C-alpha positions in Angstrom: 23.4 -16.9 -9.0 19.7 -16.3 -9.5 17.8 -18.9 -11.5 17.0 -17.4 -14.9 13.3 -18.3 -14.6 13.0 -16.1 -11.5 14.8 -13.2 -13.3 12.6 -13.4 -16.4 9.4 -14.0 -14.4 9.8 -10.8 -12.3 10.8 -8.6 -15.2 7.5 -8.9 -17.0 5.8 -5.5 -16.5 2.6 -6.8 -14.8 4.4 -9.5 -12.8 6.8 -6.8 -11.6 3.9 -4.7 -10.4 2.4 -7.7 -8.6 5.8 -8.4 -7.0 6.1 -4.7 -5.9 2.5 -4.6 -4.5 3.1 -7.8 -2.4 6.5 -6.3 -1.3 4.8 -3.1 -0.1 1.4 -4.4 1.2 2.1 -8.0 2.1 -0.2 -11.0 1.6 -3.1 -10.1 -0.7 -6.1 -11.6 -2.3 -6.3 -12.0 -6.0 -9.3 -9.6 -6.3 -7.5 -7.0 -4.3 -4.4 -7.2 -6.6 -6.7 -7.0 -9.6 -8.4 -3.8 -8.3 -5.2 -2.2 -7.2 -3.4 -2.9 -10.5 -6.4 -2.2 -12.7 -6.3 -5.7 -14.2 -8.6 -8.6 -14.7 -8.7 -11.3 -12.0 -7.9 -14.0 -14.6 -4.8 -12.1 -15.8 -3.6 -11.6 -12.2 -4.2 -15.3 -11.4 -2.2 -16.3 -14.6 0.7 -14.1 -13.7 0.7 -15.2 -10.1 1.0 -18.8 -11.2 4.0 -17.8 -13.4 5.6 -16.2 -10.5 4.8 -19.2 -8.3 6.5 -21.5 -10.8 9.6 -19.4 -10.6 9.6 -19.4 -6.8 8.9 -15.7 -6.5 5.5 -15.9 -4.8 3.6 -18.6 -2.9 0.0 -19.3 -2.0 -1.0 -18.1 1.5 -3.8 -19.2 3.8 -6.9 -17.1 3.9 -6.8 -15.1 7.1 -10.5 -15.7 7.6 -10.2 -19.4 7.0 -12.5 -19.2 3.9 -10.9 -21.6 1.4 -12.9 -20.1 -1.6 -10.6 -17.2 -2.0 -7.0 -17.1 -3.4 -4.4 -15.4 -1.3 -0.7 -14.8 -2.2 2.5 -13.8 -0.5 6.1 -13.2 -1.6 8.3 -16.3 -1.3 11.4 -14.1 -1.4 12.4 -10.4 -1.2 14.9 -9.0 -3.6 17.0 -10.2 -6.5 20.7 -9.6 -7.2 22.0 -10.7 -10.6 24.1 -9.6 -13.6 23.8 -10.5 -17.3 27.4 -11.9 -16.9 26.0 -14.6 -14.6 24.4 -16.3 -17.7 27.1 -16.0 -20.3 27.8 -19.7 -20.3 24.4 -20.5 -21.7 23.5 -18.5 -24.8 19.8 -18.9 -24.4 19.9 -17.8 -20.7 22.2 -14.9 -21.7 19.6 -13.7 -24.2 16.8 -13.9 -21.6 19.0 -12.1 -19.1 19.7 -9.3 -21.5 16.0 -8.9 -22.3 15.2 -8.9 -18.5 17.9 -6.2 -18.0 16.3 -4.1 -20.8 12.9 -4.5 -19.2 14.3 -3.6 -15.8 16.0 -0.4 -17.1 12.9 0.6 -19.0 10.8 0.2 -15.9 13.3 2.2 -13.7 13.3 5.1 -16.2 9.5 5.0 -16.6 9.2 5.3 -12.8 11.6 8.2 -12.6 9.8 10.0 -15.4 6.4 9.4 -13.7 7.8 10.8 -10.5 8.9 14.0 -12.3 5.5 14.4 -14.0 3.7 14.0 -10.7 6.1 15.5 -8.2 3.7 18.5 -7.6 0.7 16.3 -6.7 -0.6 17.1 -3.2 0.0 13.4 -2.2 3.8 14.1 -2.5 4.0 17.3 -0.5 7.2 17.2 1.6 8.8 14.5 -0.6 11.9 15.4 -2.5 13.4 12.8 -4.7 17.1 12.6 -4.9 19.8 12.2 -7.6 23.2 10.9 -6.5 25.9 10.1 -8.9 29.7 10.1 -9.1 32.4 9.0 -11.5 35.7 7.4 -10.3 38.3 4.8 -11.1 37.7 1.1 -10.1 38.8 -2.4 -10.8 36.3 -5.2 -11.4 36.6 -6.3 -7.7 36.2 -2.7 -6.5 33.0 -2.3 -8.6 31.6 -5.5 -7.2 32.4 -4.2 -3.7 30.6 -1.0 -4.4 27.5 -2.9 -5.6 27.5 -5.1 -2.5 27.9 -2.0 -0.3 25.0 -0.2 -2.0 22.8 -3.3 -1.7 23.7 -3.7 2.0 22.9 0.0 2.6 19.5 -0.2 0.8 18.5 -3.3 2.7 19.6 -1.9 6.0 17.7 1.3 5.4 14.5 -0.5 4.4 14.7 -2.8 7.5 15.2 0.2 9.8 11.9 1.8 9.0 9.3 1.2 11.7 6.0 0.9 9.8 4.0 0.9 13.1 5.3 4.2 14.5 2.3 6.2 13.1 4.3 8.2 10.5 2.5 8.7 7.2 4.5 7.2 4.3 4.3 6.7 0.6 5.9 3.9 -1.4 9.4 4.9 -2.4 11.4 3.4 -5.2 15.2 3.6 -5.1 17.6 2.3 -7.7 21.3 2.7 -8.4 23.5 1.5 -11.3 27.2 1.2 -11.2 29.0 0.3 -14.4 32.2 1.0 -16.5 32.0 4.2 -18.5 33.9 6.7 -20.7 34.0 10.4 -20.0 
């Protein structure tokens, strides 16, 4: 089970953008993050410390050896959790529900942004996908589906050879599997 502090830390909008930037681009300097995310250095530093406290990021050595600059890297890649994990503690359950709402809001905003900009020249040749199905499942079967999807996504991400010279854009993929009614 994920620590609730990590779940809530990474589901703050700016902290999520910092996490995603480090996930895509690797170890980065605070000023680089501030420029890329169009934020103030002080704000980025504050949110990095919050992520550090939750065990999500860690300080990294300056590649040039200059100790006057602040560099950061991910301490971990990926989170798997459910609101149900926190039902034993009402305060944590409340935090988990809000983190879940933030996560869903962010996912939908990213999808809407893609649809607004899909004709931009930077995305020529990219075609987003929509995959969905409806079926019968027990709780164990639903957990199995979630684990299989997670495994497939991780396997796909790790199979990409970033050094093969292929031009790439960041891609966001998400899936939800949950009980429903017709």
